[in-house]
C-alpha positions in Angstrom: -40.4 88.7 -100.3 -40.8 88.6 -96.5 -37.1 88.2 -96.2 -36.6 91.7 -97.3 -36.4 94.4 -94.7 -39.0 97.2 -94.5 -36.7 99.7 -96.2 -35.9 97.4 -99.1 -39.6 96.6 -99.6 -40.5 100.3 -99.8 -37.6 100.8 -102.3 -38.8 97.8 -104.4 -42.4 99.1 -104.6 -41.2 102.6 -105.5 -39.0 101.2 -108.3 -41.8 99.1 -109.6 -44.2 102.1 -109.7 -41.7 104.3 -111.6 -40.9 101.4 -114.0 -44.6 100.9 -114.8 -45.1 104.7 -115.2 -42.1 104.7 -117.6 -43.6 101.9 -119.6 -47.0 103.6 -119.8 -45.4 106.9 -120.8 -43.4 105.2 -123.6 -46.2 103.1 -125.1 -49.0 105.7 -124.5 -47.0 108.4 -126.2 -46.9 110.8 -123.2 -44.8 113.9 -123.4 -41.1 113.1 -123.9 -40.0 115.1 -120.9 -42.3 113.2 -118.6 -41.3 109.9 -120.2 -37.6 110.7 -119.8 -38.1 111.7 -116.1 -39.9 108.4 -115.3 -37.3 106.4 -117.2 -34.4 108.1 -115.4 -35.8 107.4 -111.9 -36.7 103.9 -112.9 -33.2 103.2 -114.3 -31.6 104.5 -111.0 -33.9 102.3 -108.9 -33.3 99.2 -111.0 -29.6 99.8 -110.8 -30.0 99.6 -107.0 -32.1 96.4 -107.3 -29.4 94.8 -109.5 -26.7 95.8 -107.0 -28.7 94.2 -104.1 -29.3 91.0 -106.1 -25.6 90.7 -107.0 -24.5 91.2 -103.4 -27.0 88.8 -102.1 -26.1 86.0 -104.5 -22.4 86.7 -104.2 -22.4 86.4 -100.4 -23.4 82.8 -100.7 -21.0 81.9 -103.5 -17.7 83.2 -102.0 -15.8 86.5 -102.0 -14.0 86.0 -105.3 -17.2 85.0 -107.2 -19.0 87.9 -105.6 -16.4 90.4 -106.8 -16.5 89.0 -110.4 -20.3 89.1 -110.4 -20.2 92.8 -109.2 -17.8 93.5 -112.1 -20.1 92.0 -114.7 -23.8 91.7 -113.7 -23.6 94.8 -111.5 -23.1 96.9 -114.6 -26.1 95.5 -116.5 -28.0 98.8 -116.6 -25.0 100.6 -118.3 -24.6 97.6 -120.7 -28.2 97.8 -121.9 -28.2 101.6 -122.0 -25.1 101.7 -124.2 -26.3 98.9 -126.5 -29.7 100.5 -127.1 -28.0 103.9 -127.6 -25.7 102.4 -130.3 -28.7 100.7 -131.9 -30.4 104.0 -132.3 -27.3 105.7 -133.7 -26.7 107.7 -130.5 -22.9 107.1 -130.4 -22.3 110.3 -128.3 -24.7 109.1 -125.6 -23.2 105.7 -125.5 -19.6 106.9 -125.1 -20.6 109.6 -122.7 -22.4 107.1 -120.5 -19.3 105.0 -120.2 -17.1 108.0 -119.5 -19.7 109.4 -117.1 -19.7 106.1 -115.1 -16.0 106.5 -114.6 -16.0 110.2 -113.8 -19.1 110.2 -111.5 -17.6 107.5 -109.3 -13.9 108.4 -109.4 -14.6 112.1 -108.8 -18.1 112.8 -107.4 -18.8 109.7 -105.3 -15.2 109.2 -104.1 -15.0 112.9 -103.3 -18.2 112.7 -101.2 -16.9 109.5 -99.5 -13.7 111.3 -98.5 -15.5 114.4 -97.2 -17.9 112.2 -95.1 -15.2 109.9 -94.0 -12.8 112.6 -92.9 -15.5 114.4 -90.9 -16.2 111.1 -89.2 -12.6 110.7 -88.1 -11.7 112.3 -84.8 -8.7 114.1 -86.3 -10.2 115.0 -89.7 -8.1 112.4 -91.6 -9.8 109.5 -93.3 -7.5 106.4 -93.2 -7.6 103.2 -95.2 -5.3 100.5 -96.4 -2.9 102.0 -98.9 -2.1 98.7 -100.6 -5.8 98.2 -101.4 -6.0 101.7 -102.9 -2.8 101.3 -104.9 -3.9 98.0 -106.4 -7.0 99.5 -108.0 -5.3 102.7 -108.9 -2.7 100.7 -110.8 -5.4 99.1 -112.8 -7.2 102.3 -113.6 -3.9 104.1 -114.6 -3.0 101.2 -116.9 -6.4 101.2 -118.5 -6.4 105.0 -118.8 -2.9 105.1 -120.4 -4.0 102.6 -123.0 -7.2 104.6 -123.7 -5.2 107.9 -123.9 -2.6 106.5 -126.2 -5.2 105.1 -128.6 -7.2 108.3 -128.5 -4.2 110.6 -129.1 -3.2 108.4 -132.1 -6.7 109.0 -133.5 -6.8 112.7 -132.7 -3.5 113.4 -134.3 -4.7 111.8 -137.6 -1.6 109.6 -137.9 -1.8 106.6 -140.3 -3.4 104.4 -137.7 -6.4 106.8 -137.4 -8.0 105.4 -140.5 -8.3 102.1 -138.7 -10.1 103.3 -135.6 -12.3 100.2 -135.2 -9.4 97.8 -135.6 -7.2 99.8 -133.2 -10.0 100.0 -130.6 -10.6 96.2 -130.9 -7.0 95.4 -130.3 -6.9 97.8 -127.3 -10.1 96.3 -125.9 -8.7 92.8 -126.0 -5.5 94.0 -124.4 -7.4 95.7 -121.6 -9.6 92.6 -121.0 -6.4 90.4 -120.7 -5.1 92.9 -118.1 -8.4 92.8 -116.3 -8.7 89.0 -116.1 -5.1 88.7 -114.9 -6.2 91.1 -112.2 -9.3 89.3 -111.1 -8.8 85.6 -111.7 -6.2 85.0 -108.9 -8.7 86.3 -106.4 -11.6 84.1 -107.8 -9.4 81.1 -107.4 -8.4 82.0 -103.9 -11.8 83.2 -102.8 -12.2 80.4 -100.3 -8.8 81.0 -98.6 -8.8 82.7 -95.2 -8.3 86.4 -95.3 -5.6 86.3 -92.6 -4.1 83.9 -90.1 -1.8 84.3 -87.2 1.1 83.4 -89.3 0.4 85.7 -92.2 -1.2 88.7 -90.6 -1.0 90.3 -87.2 -3.7 91.6 -85.0 -5.6 94.6 -86.3 -6.1 97.1 -83.5 -9.1 99.3 -83.6 -8.6 102.1 -86.0 -5.6 100.6 -87.7 -7.2 100.4 -91.1 -9.5 103.3 -91.1 -10.8 103.6 -87.6 -13.1 100.6 -87.5 -10.9 97.8 -86.3 -11.8 95.6 -89.2 -9.0 93.2 -90.3 -8.2 93.4 -94.0 -5.3 91.4 -95.3 -2.2 93.5 -95.3 -0.4 91.8 -98.2 -2.9 91.2 -101.0 -0.1 90.3 -103.4 0.6 87.1 -101.6 -2.2 85.3 -103.5 -0.7 86.0 -106.9 -2.6 89.2 -107.7 -3.2 92.7 -106.6 -7.0 92.8 -106.9 -9.2 94.5 -104.4 -12.4 92.9 -105.6 -12.4 90.1 -103.1 -10.9 92.3 -100.4 -14.0 94.4 -100.3 -16.1 91.3 -99.9 -13.9 89.9 -97.1 -13.9 93.2 -95.4 -17.7 93.3 -95.6 -17.8 89.8 -94.0 -15.5 90.8 -91.2 -17.5 93.9 -90.6 -20.8 91.9 -90.4 -19.2 89.7 -87.9 -18.2 92.4 -85.5 -20.4 95.3 -86.2 -23.6 95.9 -84.4 -26.7 95.1 -86.5 -28.3 98.4 -87.5 -32.0 98.8 -86.8 -32.9 100.0 -90.3 -35.3 97.2 -91.3 -32.8 95.9 -93.8 -31.6 92.2 -93.8 -27.9 91.5 -93.8 -28.2 88.2 -95.7 -31.0 87.4 -98.2 -31.9 83.8 -99.3 -30.4 82.7 -102.6 -33.8 82.5 -104.3 -34.6 86.1 -103.3 -31.2 87.3 -104.6 -31.7 85.6 -107.9 -35.3 87.0 -108.2 -34.0 90.5 -107.5 -31.2 90.1 -110.0 -33.5 88.8 -112.7 -36.1 91.6 -112.0 -33.5 94.3 -112.0 -31.8 93.0 -115.2 -34.9 92.5 -117.2 -36.4 95.8 -116.1 -33.2 97.6 -116.9 -33.2 96.2 -120.4 -36.7 97.6 -121.1 -36.2 100.9 -119.3 -32.9 101.6 -121.1 -34.7 101.3 -124.4 -37.4 103.7 -123.2 -34.7 106.1 -121.9 -32.9 106.3 -125.2 -36.2 106.7 -127.1 -37.2 109.7 -125.0 -33.7 111.2 -125.0 -33.6 113.0 -128.3 -36.8 115.1 -128.0 -36.0 115.8 -124.4 -32.5 117.2 -124.9 -33.8 119.3 -127.8 -36.6 120.6 -125.6 -34.3 121.4 -122.7 -31.5 122.7 -124.8 -28.9 120.4 -123.3 -26.3 118.3 -125.1 -26.4 114.6 -125.6 -22.9 114.5 -124.0 -24.4 116.0 -120.8 -27.3 113.6 -120.8 -24.9 110.7 -121.0 -22.0 111.9 -118.8 -24.2 113.3 -116.1 -27.8 112.1 -116.1 -27.5 108.6 -117.5 -24.2 107.8 -115.7 -25.5 108.9 -112.3 -28.8 107.1 -112.8 -27.2 103.9 -114.0 -24.0 103.6 -111.9 -23.2 106.1 -109.3 -26.5 105.8 -107.4 -25.7 102.2 -106.5 -22.4 103.3 -105.0 -24.1 105.7 -102.6 -23.7 102.8 -100.2 -20.1 103.7 -100.1 -21.0 107.1 -98.6 -23.1 105.3 -95.9 -20.1 103.1 -95.1 -17.9 106.1 -94.8 -20.3 107.7 -92.4 -20.1 104.6 -90.3 -16.3 104.7 -90.2 -15.7 101.8 -92.5 -13.1 103.6 -94.6 -11.4 100.6 -96.2 -14.7 99.2 -97.6 -16.1 102.6 -98.6 -13.0 103.4 -100.7 -12.7 99.9 -102.2 -16.4 99.9 -103.3 -15.9 103.1 -105.3 -12.5 102.3 -106.8 -13.5 98.8 -107.8 -16.4 100.2 -109.7 -14.1 102.7 -111.5 -11.6 100.0 -112.4 -14.2 97.6 -113.6 -15.8 100.1 -115.8 -12.5 101.2 -117.4 -10.9 97.9 -117.8 -13.8 95.5 -118.2 -17.1 97.1 -119.2 -15.8 99.6 -121.8 -13.6 97.1 -123.6 -16.4 94.5 -123.5 -18.8 97.0 -125.0 -16.3 97.9 -127.8 -16.3 94.2 -128.8 -20.1 93.8 -128.4 -20.7 96.8 -130.7 -18.7 95.4 -133.6 -21.8 93.9 -135.3 -23.8 97.1 -134.9 -24.0 100.0 -137.4 -22.8 102.5 -134.7 -19.6 101.3 -133.0 -18.1 102.2 -129.6 -14.4 103.0 -129.8 -11.7 104.6 -127.7 -11.7 107.8 -129.9 -12.2 110.7 -127.5 -12.1 114.4 -127.9 -9.0 116.1 -126.3 -11.0 117.4 -123.3 -12.1 113.9 -122.3 -8.6 112.5 -122.9 -7.2 115.1 -120.5 -10.1 114.5 -118.0 -9.3 110.7 -117.9 -5.7 111.3 -117.3 -6.3 113.9 -114.6 -8.9 111.6 -112.9 -6.5 108.6 -112.8 -3.6 110.7 -111.5 -5.8 112.5 -108.9 -7.2 109.1 -107.6 -3.6 107.8 -107.3 -2.3 110.9 -105.6 -5.1 111.3 -103.1 -5.6 107.6 -102.1 -2.1 106.2 -102.7 -0.8 107.0 -99.2 -3.9 105.6 -97.4 -5.0 108.9 -96.1 -7.3 111.7 -97.3 -8.7 114.9 -95.9 -11.9 116.9 -96.7 -10.3 119.4 -99.0 -9.0 116.5 -101.2 -12.5 115.2 -101.5 -13.8 118.7 -102.4 -11.1 119.0 -105.0 -12.4 115.8 -106.7 -16.0 117.1 -106.6 -14.8 120.4 -108.1 -13.1 118.6 -111.0 -16.3 116.7 -111.7 -18.6 119.8 -111.6 -16.2 121.6 -114.0 -16.3 118.7 -116.4 -20.1 118.5 -116.1 -20.3 122.2 -116.9 -18.2 121.7 -120.0 -20.4 118.9 -121.3 -23.5 121.1 -120.7 -22.4 123.4 -123.4 -21.3 120.8 -125.9 -23.0 121.1 -129.3 -23.9 117.5 -129.6 
């Protein structure tokens, strides 16, 4: 592990300590509140380890493959958490965790990124490529509209509502088809140059968010509008021109180290997710909070949003394009890939994940999709828009706190 920087070694040791404590608390029968605390911290840390492993392996396999890996393996903690929750009959926790991953990134993390990025800008306006933002916004809106339509059908108790599992399965397959048509063209073209003198002009400093990094201006030219590979290409360009920070962290890890981190994070997340779900019921009863709050806020932030804090760091360094794409890709992947995939995975289980949502979450999904499109669609954002997203998230979190389940 000598290839790891000092900061990453400290993080890895800390994660290991909390993972061991979570295991001891689970098997030794410690107080549920203490076991839940250790499992939550360990799950957040393991999510970070998985993200580092995915990024390290992806850097050596090409931009398109890296984006696809981030969409799949990067969400391993949420995958395990939802599966174990459904196995234990905790359907509310499972669904809330998926929703929470979308809301926490689309509202909380994106809001913080905009606030930080706008403050970094000399004129208070965060600027980024609008085509990149619109591509992922289109995917999220399409996924959200399908989810909203299915949910409204179920909530109005029309004839289709008695076939919730079948309707959700059909919708899940449709979303996965949309997702793969979104991502496959970029995987195929991952080895193509991001821009040439014939296809893209020079990128003056600050033209794409104030950092002078060249991001392809016409992502549709390759046959798709995906921003997955764009983020990886932007990262590569940034590494080429940016000054190496003296933070003790490596820019590129060897393939073997990346695979080890990915395996360690994935296996650890599987165990910790089981311990987390086991400690959940007595903990929420003791604290007087709802399972919806535990899933939408606690589990979602621990399992997903923490790994995207890197987007905030990027925004603070003026890398607006990359910061926004990291967050929006995570949202799109969760809505259009992970949720439908979990619907299909849950079919053999006694408790099944569906698209049946209560009206408040239907409205929240629709508002979130439209807010992201409105705020990022023009390629500019200011601090009050980021604060508005954060306010929406805090309001939604407050509502779930007082849910009865």
